[in-house]
C-alpha positions in Angstrom: 10.5 -25.7 4.6 7.7 -23.3 7.1 5.2 -21.4 4.9 4.5 -18.1 6.1 1.4 -16.3 4.2 3.3 -13.0 4.8 6.9 -13.7 2.6 7.1 -13.5 -0.9 9.7 -14.5 -3.2 11.1 -10.8 -2.7 9.2 -9.2 0.1 7.6 -9.9 3.3 4.9 -7.6 5.2 5.5 -7.3 8.9 4.5 -4.7 11.7 6.2 -1.3 11.7 8.8 -1.4 14.6 9.9 1.9 16.3 13.4 1.3 14.9 11.8 2.1 11.2 11.6 5.5 12.0 14.6 6.9 10.2 13.5 4.9 7.0 10.4 6.8 7.1 11.7 10.1 7.9 14.2 10.0 5.0 11.2 9.3 2.5 9.1 12.3 3.9 12.2 14.2 1.8 11.1 12.8 -1.2 8.1 15.2 -2.2 7.7 13.4 -5.6 7.1 9.8 -3.6 4.8 11.5 -1.3 2.7 13.3 -4.2 2.4 9.8 -6.2 1.5 8.1 -2.7 -0.7 10.5 -1.1 0.2 14.4 -0.6 2.8 16.5 0.5 2.5 16.9 4.2 4.4 19.4 6.1 7.7 19.1 7.8 7.7 16.7 10.5 10.7 16.6 13.0 12.8 13.6 13.8 10.6 13.2 17.5 7.5 13.4 15.3 8.6 10.8 13.1 9.8 8.7 16.0 6.6 9.3 18.1 4.8 8.1 14.9 6.8 4.8 14.7 6.4 4.2 18.1 2.7 4.6 17.9 2.4 2.4 14.9 4.6 -0.5 16.6 2.2 -0.8 19.3 -1.0 -0.4 17.4 -3.4 -3.5 17.4 -5.4 -4.0 14.4 -8.1 -1.9 14.1 -10.7 -4.0 12.8 -9.2 -5.5 9.7 -7.7 -2.2 9.1 -3.7 -2.2 9.4 -0.5 -0.6 8.2 2.1 -3.0 7.5 5.7 -2.6 6.5 7.4 -3.9 3.1 10.9 -5.6 3.7 12.8 -7.7 1.6 13.8 -11.2 2.6 17.2 -9.7 3.7 15.3 -7.4 6.1 15.9 -3.7 4.3 12.6 -1.9 5.0 11.5 -0.8 1.5 8.1 0.7 2.1 4.6 0.4 3.2 1.1 -1.0 2.5 -1.9 -0.6 5.0 -5.4 -1.9 4.2 -8.1 0.5 5.2 -11.5 1.5 5.2 -12.1 -2.4 5.6 -16.2 -3.1 6.0 -16.6 -6.9 6.9 -20.3 -6.5 6.3 -20.1 -5.8 3.0 -16.6 -7.6 2.2 -14.8 -4.6 1.0 -11.5 -2.8 1.6 -9.0 -0.4 0.4 -5.3 0.3 0.0 -2.7 2.2 -0.5 1.1 1.3 -0.8 4.5 3.8 -0.6 7.8 2.0 -1.7 10.8 4.1 -1.3 12.3 5.8 -4.4 15.6 3.8 -4.2 13.7 0.6 -4.3 11.2 1.2 -7.5 11.0 -1.1 -10.4 12.1 -3.8 -8.7 9.0 -6.0 -8.4 8.1 -5.3 -4.7 5.3 -3.1 -4.9 3.3 -6.2 -7.1 4.4 -8.8 -4.8 3.4 -7.1 -1.6 -0.2 -6.5 -3.5 -0.4 -10.0 -4.0 0.2 -10.7 0.0 -1.9 -8.8 0.9 -4.9 -9.5 -1.4 -4.0 -13.4 -0.7 -4.9 -12.5 3.1 -7.8 -10.5 2.8 -9.4 -12.7 0.2 -8.2 -16.4 1.5 -8.1 -15.8 5.0 -11.0 -12.6 6.1 -13.4 -13.7 3.0 -13.1 -10.0 1.7 -15.1 -9.7 -1.9 -13.8 -7.1 -3.4 -10.6 -4.5 -3.2 -10.7 -1.0 -4.3 -7.7 1.1 -5.0 -7.9 5.1 -5.7 -4.8 5.9 -7.9 -3.9 9.6 -9.2 -4.0 9.8 -12.7 -0.4 11.1 -13.2 1.0 7.7 -11.3 1.7 5.7 -14.3 3.5 3.4 -12.6 0.4 2.4 -10.1 -1.7 2.2 -12.7 0.6 0.0 -15.0 1.1 -2.2 -11.4 -2.9 -2.6 -10.7 -3.9 -3.7 -14.4 -0.9 -6.1 -14.5 -2.5 -7.6 -11.4 -5.9 -7.8 -12.8 -7.7 -4.4 -11.6 -10.3 -3.1 -13.8 -10.5 0.7 -14.0 -14.0 1.5 -12.5 -14.4 5.3 -12.4 -12.6 8.2 -12.7 -13.4 11.2 -10.5 -12.6 14.1 -12.3 -9.9 17.2 -11.1 -10.4 15.7 -7.8 -6.5 16.0 -6.7 -4.9 19.1 -6.3 -0.7 19.0 -6.3 1.7 20.9 -8.0 -0.1 23.9 -9.0 -3.0 21.7 -10.9 -5.8 19.6 -10.7 -5.7 15.8 -11.5 -8.6 12.9 -11.8 -8.3 10.1 -9.5 -8.9 6.5 -11.1 -10.9 3.8 -9.3 -9.5 0.6 -9.5 -11.4 -2.5 -8.3 -10.6 -6.1 -8.2 -13.1 -9.3 -7.2 -12.0 -12.1 -5.2 -13.4 -14.1 -8.2 -11.2 -12.4 -10.1 -8.4 -12.8 -7.9 -8.6 -16.4 -7.9 -9.0 -17.1 -11.7 -5.6 -15.0 -11.9 -4.1 -17.4 -9.7 -5.1 -20.6 -10.5 
């Protein structure tokens, strides 16, 4: 059996394809999902989403910064995860993840994070990962804590959405903690 570092037991990470545009476009209409992942953006036309997907599909990594699509093992697109703010000098990086609503609570997010961590820690020699999580995103907090992340900080009233200000939580995981959890 062939082993692939990008494949888990539920999902695989792959590049974004231009044909993914429609799933991403439909997800743009889920304001709650957008709010949990980032911010609610201005509406984007179908043509705009097609251009975005085409651009993503032809992009090469910017250093170690990269946007991955998350798909099930039978090829259904379920979300995306992106590594960003990669600092190879200091060995740190951040990431963001979004799973389309109809695929919540199936273990896809936690497995996608594990696949990303495995690559960045075991192949690229990164030392630490950080995730910024909105204080109202209970599911993301639970996933990160179950993966061994530690809350390292709280930025008070940093996020404004839905008419209110919310705290932003900073979670971190060291490579040594990752290794301990994966023995």
